[in-house]
C-alpha positions as CSV (number, residue, x, y, z in Angstrom):
1,M,12.9,-18.9,-18.2
2,A,13.2,-15.5,-20.0
3,A,10.7,-12.7,-19.2
4,Q,7.7,-12.6,-21.6
5,P,6.5,-9.4,-23.0
6,L,3.1,-8.2,-21.9
7,D,0.4,-7.2,-24.4
8,E,-0.7,-3.6,-24.6
9,A,-3.9,-4.2,-22.5
10,Q,-1.9,-5.8,-19.7
11,V,0.6,-2.9,-19.7
12,R,-2.1,-0.3,-19.7
13,D,-4.0,-2.1,-16.9
14,D,-0.9,-2.1,-14.6
15,L,0.8,1.1,-15.7
16,P,2.1,3.0,-12.7
17,A,1.0,6.6,-12.1
18,G,2.9,9.1,-14.3
19,W,4.1,6.5,-16.8
20,T,3.1,6.3,-20.4
21,L,3.3,3.4,-22.9
22,E,5.2,4.4,-26.1
23,G,5.7,1.5,-28.5
24,D,7.7,-1.2,-26.9
25,R,8.6,0.8,-23.7
26,I,7.2,2.7,-20.8
27,Q,8.5,6.2,-20.0
28,R,8.3,9.0,-17.5
29,R,9.8,12.4,-16.8
30,F,10.8,13.1,-13.2
31,S,11.4,16.7,-12.2
32,F,13.4,17.8,-9.2
33,P,14.2,21.1,-7.4
34,D,17.8,21.0,-8.6
35,F,20.6,19.0,-10.0
36,G,21.7,17.6,-6.6
37,A,18.2,16.2,-5.9
38,A,18.1,14.6,-9.3
39,M,21.5,13.0,-8.9
40,A,20.7,11.7,-5.4
41,Y,17.5,10.1,-6.7
42,M,19.5,8.5,-9.6
43,V,21.9,7.0,-7.1
44,R,19.1,5.5,-5.0
45,V,17.5,4.0,-8.1
46,A,20.8,2.6,-9.3
47,F,21.1,0.4,-6.2
48,V,17.6,-0.9,-6.9
49,C,18.4,-1.6,-10.5
50,E,21.6,-3.5,-9.6
51,A,19.6,-5.6,-7.1
52,M,17.0,-6.4,-9.8
53,N,19.6,-6.8,-12.5
54,H,17.4,-4.5,-14.7
55,H,18.7,-1.2,-15.9
56,P,16.8,1.8,-17.4
57,N,17.6,3.9,-20.4
58,W,17.8,7.4,-18.8
59,S,18.9,10.9,-19.5
60,N,19.5,13.7,-17.0
61,V,19.6,17.4,-17.8
62,Y,20.0,19.5,-14.7
63,S,16.8,18.9,-12.6
64,T,15.0,16.6,-15.1
65,L,15.3,12.9,-15.5
66,D,13.8,11.1,-18.5
67,V,13.4,7.3,-18.1
68,Q,12.5,4.6,-20.5
69,L,12.0,1.0,-19.5
70,T,11.8,-2.0,-21.7
71,T,13.2,-5.6,-21.5
72,H,15.4,-5.8,-24.6
73,D,15.7,-9.6,-24.7
74,A,11.9,-10.0,-24.5
75,G,11.3,-7.4,-27.1
76,G,8.9,-5.3,-25.1
77,V,7.5,-4.4,-21.7
78,T,7.6,-7.1,-19.1
79,R,6.5,-7.4,-15.5
80,L,10.1,-6.5,-14.6
81,D,9.7,-3.1,-16.2
82,L,6.4,-2.4,-14.3
83,D,8.0,-3.5,-11.0
84,L,11.0,-1.2,-11.6
85,A,8.6,1.7,-12.5
86,N,6.7,1.1,-9.3
87,R,9.9,1.1,-7.2
88,M,11.1,4.3,-8.9
89,N,7.7,5.9,-8.1
90,A,8.0,4.9,-4.5
91,L,11.5,6.3,-4.2
92,F,10.3,9.5,-5.9
93,G,7.6,9.8,-3.2
C-alpha cells in the first residue's frame, strides 16, 4: 500500500525540532563548522536514506545543508518524511 499524505495538523503535531512545513514538504537548514563536517553528515544520512528507500532533496554550500522532504508519489508529507527528519536530527546531535 502506498504511503498516504498527512494533513497539515498531523504534520504540525509531529514536526521534529528545527523543521518547518512549507506547502507539500518539510524543510530544515543544517549548519556545520566546515565543509568536511557537512559532507561527513551527508554520507551518514545517505546510508539511512538507502536503508529506508527514501531520499531527500538537498543542497550543500560549504558548511550549510538545506534539506526538503516530501513523498512525491503520495503528493505530500507522509510518516516516512517525519521518520527521516527525526533520524536526520538524531544524527545531527
